[in-house]
C-alpha positions, 0 to 999 in steps of 0.5 A: 857437377862432380861429387868432389866439387860439392863443399860437403865432400869429406876431404873438402870439409876437412880443409874447411874445418882446418881453416883459421876462419871456417865461415869465411873459408866456406863463403869464399869456396861457395863463391868459387864453386859458382864461379867455376860453374859459371865459367864452364870449367871442369876441374878434376877431383885433384885439381879441385882439392888443390884449388880448395886447399890453396884458397883456404890458405889464402883465407888463413893468410888474410886472417893472420896478416901473413904476406907471401914473398913477392916475385917477378910477374915474368915468371908467369909469362906463359899463363894466359891473361884470362887465367890471371884475370880470373885469379885476380877476381877471386883474390878480390873476394879476400881482403889483405892479400899481397897482389902477387897472390893472383899469379899463384892462383892463376896456375890453378885456373890455367891447369883447369882450362887446359882440361878442355884441350 
């Protein structure tokens, strides 16, 4: 596993510390780290930091009861079903999220998946 994927990496720790619920953020990111490993995904350092930042923001929205503005799913028609399913699974770990969060998150998985091609 790359050093950046570790939750103790300086930049990742800073994102966690800024979260509105550090404990929940760390819990979700631990699960995400395992999920990525289990799915044999290899994000670049930039992709991992972007994903960590996005998931931290999702935790914050959940904690604060914020809801993203909905949008039409057709905007994500080129994202694979597998990436959307992965995102849906991760979104399921966090309560009180708008169902469209999965589409935004799926972009991260789609980009990481494209690293192998």
